[in-house]
C-alpha positions in Angstrom: 189.9 175.1 25.6 186.9 174.4 27.9 188.0 177.1 30.3 187.6 179.8 27.6 184.0 178.8 26.8 182.8 180.8 29.8 184.3 184.0 28.3 181.6 186.3 27.0 182.9 187.4 23.6 179.8 189.4 22.8 179.9 191.5 25.9 183.6 192.0 25.4 183.2 193.2 21.8 180.3 195.5 22.8 182.3 197.0 25.6 185.6 197.5 23.7 184.0 198.5 20.4 181.1 200.4 21.9 178.5 198.4 20.0 174.8 199.0 20.4 172.8 196.4 22.2 170.1 195.1 19.9 167.2 192.8 20.4 168.0 189.8 18.2 164.3 188.9 18.0 164.1 191.8 15.5 166.8 190.5 13.2 165.7 189.0 9.9 166.6 185.3 9.3 169.0 186.4 6.5 170.8 188.7 9.0 171.1 185.8 11.4 172.4 183.7 8.5 174.9 186.4 7.5 176.6 186.4 11.0 176.1 182.6 11.4 178.0 182.0 8.2 181.0 183.9 9.5 180.9 182.3 12.9 180.6 178.8 11.5 183.5 179.6 9.1 185.7 180.8 11.9 184.9 177.7 14.0 185.8 175.4 11.1 189.0 177.4 10.3 190.0 177.2 13.9 189.6 173.4 13.9 191.6 173.0 10.7 194.4 175.3 11.9 194.6 173.5 15.2 195.6 170.3 13.3 199.0 172.0 12.6 200.7 174.3 10.2 200.0 173.6 6.5 200.0 175.3 3.2 197.2 177.9 2.9 195.9 176.0 -0.2 195.6 172.8 1.9 193.9 174.8 4.7 191.4 176.2 2.2 190.6 172.8 0.7 189.9 171.2 4.1 187.8 174.2 5.2 185.8 174.6 2.1 184.6 170.9 2.1 183.0 171.6 5.5 181.5 175.0 4.9 179.8 174.5 1.5 176.1 174.4 1.5 175.8 170.7 0.8 177.9 169.9 3.9 175.8 172.3 6.0 172.6 170.8 4.6 173.8 167.3 5.4 174.7 168.3 9.0 171.3 170.0 9.4 169.5 166.7 8.6 171.1 165.1 11.6 171.0 168.1 13.9 167.3 168.7 13.5 166.3 165.8 15.8 168.4 167.5 18.6 166.8 170.9 18.3 164.5 172.5 20.9 161.2 174.0 19.6 162.7 177.5 19.6 165.8 176.4 17.8 163.7 174.6 15.2 161.6 177.7 14.6 164.7 179.8 14.0 166.0 177.1 11.6 162.7 177.1 9.7 162.6 180.9 9.4 166.1 180.8 7.9 165.3 177.9 5.6 162.1 179.6 4.3 163.6 183.0 3.9 163.5 184.5 0.4 167.1 185.0 -0.9 168.1 187.4 -3.6 170.9 185.4 -5.1 170.5 181.9 -6.5 172.5 179.0 -5.2 175.9 178.5 -6.9 176.7 174.9 -7.7 174.2 173.7 -5.1 170.7 172.4 -5.2 168.0 174.8 -4.0 167.1 172.4 -1.2 170.7 172.3 0.1 171.0 176.0 -0.2 167.9 176.7 1.8 168.7 174.1 4.4 172.2 175.6 4.7 170.7 179.1 5.1 168.5 177.7 8.0 171.6 176.2 9.5 173.5 179.5 9.3 170.5 181.4 10.7 170.5 179.0 13.7 174.3 179.4 14.2 173.9 183.2 14.1 171.0 183.2 16.5 172.9 181.0 19.0 176.0 183.2 18.6 174.1 186.4 19.2 172.3 184.8 22.2 175.8 184.0 23.5 175.0 180.3 23.6 178.4 179.1 22.4 178.3 175.7 24.2 175.0 174.8 22.6 176.2 176.0 19.2 179.4 174.0 19.5 177.4 170.9 20.7 175.2 171.0 17.5 178.2 171.6 15.2 180.0 168.6 16.8 177.0 166.4 16.2 176.9 167.5 12.5 180.6 167.1 12.0 180.7 163.6 13.6 178.0 162.6 11.1 180.0 164.0 8.1 183.1 162.2 9.3 181.2 158.9 9.6 179.8 159.4 6.1 183.3 160.2 4.7 184.8 157.0 6.4 182.0 154.9 4.9 182.7 156.3 1.5 186.4 155.7 1.8 185.8 152.1 2.9 183.4 151.5 0.0 185.9 153.0 -2.4 188.8 150.9 -1.2 186.6 147.8 -1.3 185.6 148.6 -4.9 189.3 149.1 -5.8 190.3 145.7 -4.2 187.6 143.9 -6.3 188.9 145.4 -9.6 
């Protein structure tokens, strides 16, 4: 997989699909979040599918737990300490953006932090900084996995005591 990281998807898409070159500095934070949401979703779906063939319902369940706003918000808490000043500024622009639709089944704080996360992912994607984007996602996912393991250990300890 590492061999393919050097491939410039953005340039390839621009060449093949004849897309206009746009300065991403002019994109609104919600536009960055729009593309970042899709890119992050594709990365998570790629990870889930790489674990092997499963029923689509199972694939969806595994994916949705990692792409929901609360999970992205939790990841962002850990990722923040690893951000450069420029990355942190992009995150804050996304987090502070005024959204039209209210959060569904999420706290406003989680929804805003997740929007900042998605804006950062979109910005890194459009800058063609895939290795950095994947590095930050890996940090966040490792945190989520550790948290899940602790919850499972605590749950099994509680069941043993009953």
